[in-house]
PAKOL-991452 format. One record per residue (C-alpha): x, y, z. Coordinates in Angstrom, 1 decimal. Last residue first. Layout:
<rs>
      X      Y      Z
      X      Y      Z
...
</rs>
This chain:
<rs>
      X      Y      Z
  -23.8  141.9   51.5
  -26.2  142.8   48.6
  -24.6  140.5   46.0
  -24.7  137.6   48.5
  -28.6  137.8   48.8
  -29.2  137.9   45.0
  -26.8  135.0   44.6
  -28.7  133.0   47.1
  -32.1  133.8   45.4
  -30.6  132.8   42.1
  -29.3  129.6   43.5
  -32.7  128.7   45.2
  -34.7  129.5   41.9
  -32.2  127.3   39.9
  -32.4  124.4   42.3
  -36.3  124.7   42.2
  -36.2  124.6   38.2
  -33.8  121.6   38.3
  -36.1  119.5   40.5
  -34.5  118.8   43.9
  -32.7  115.5   44.3
  -33.6  112.5   46.3
  -30.9  110.1   47.4
  -30.5  111.6   50.8
  -34.2  111.1   51.5
  -34.0  107.3   50.8
  -31.2  106.9   53.2
  -33.0  108.9   55.8
  -36.1  106.9   55.4
  -34.1  103.6   55.7
  -32.5  104.7   59.0
  -35.9  105.9   60.3
  -37.3  102.4   59.5
  -34.3  100.5   61.0
  -34.4  102.7   64.2
  -38.2  102.0   64.6
  -37.6   98.2   64.2
  -34.7   98.3   66.7
  -37.0   99.9   69.2
  -39.6   97.4   68.6
  -37.1   94.6   69.1
  -36.0   96.3   72.4
  -39.7   96.3   73.5
  -40.3   92.7   72.4
  -37.4   91.2   74.3
  -36.4   87.6   73.8
  -34.9   87.8   70.4
  -33.9   91.4   71.0
  -31.5   90.1   73.9
  -29.8   87.5   71.7
  -29.3   90.1   68.9
  -27.8   92.5   71.4
  -25.5   89.9   73.0
  -24.4   88.6   69.5
  -23.7   92.2   68.2
  -21.7   92.9   71.5
  -19.6   89.8   70.9
  -19.1   90.6   67.2
  -17.7   94.0   67.9
  -20.0   96.9   67.3
  -20.0   99.4   64.3
  -22.5   97.7   62.0
  -24.5  100.9   61.5
  -27.6   99.6   63.1
  -25.7   98.2   65.9
  -23.9  101.5   66.6
  -27.2  103.2   66.8
  -28.7  100.5   69.1
  -25.8  100.6   71.5
  -27.6  102.5   74.3
  -30.8  100.7   73.7
  -29.3   97.2   73.9
  -27.2   98.2   77.0
  -30.3   99.7   78.7
  -32.4   96.7   77.8
  -29.8   94.2   79.2
  -29.7   96.1   82.4
  -26.8   98.3   83.4
</rs>
């Protein structure tokens, strides 16, 4: 397995701090010298931040009420 393959295969775990210190050091060192893998890392960070922001958002109360009413209507017919 090449350094790029290893870095990319472990990127998800790296982003979530789920790797041992040795693997983290290897990936950091590799990304410091590989623009392609550093770009992949950047994309992963941006995506992770977008998902985290989306999970914090809540629907407006009127929309929530409409959805719940529709669900109740569907449930009552089944």
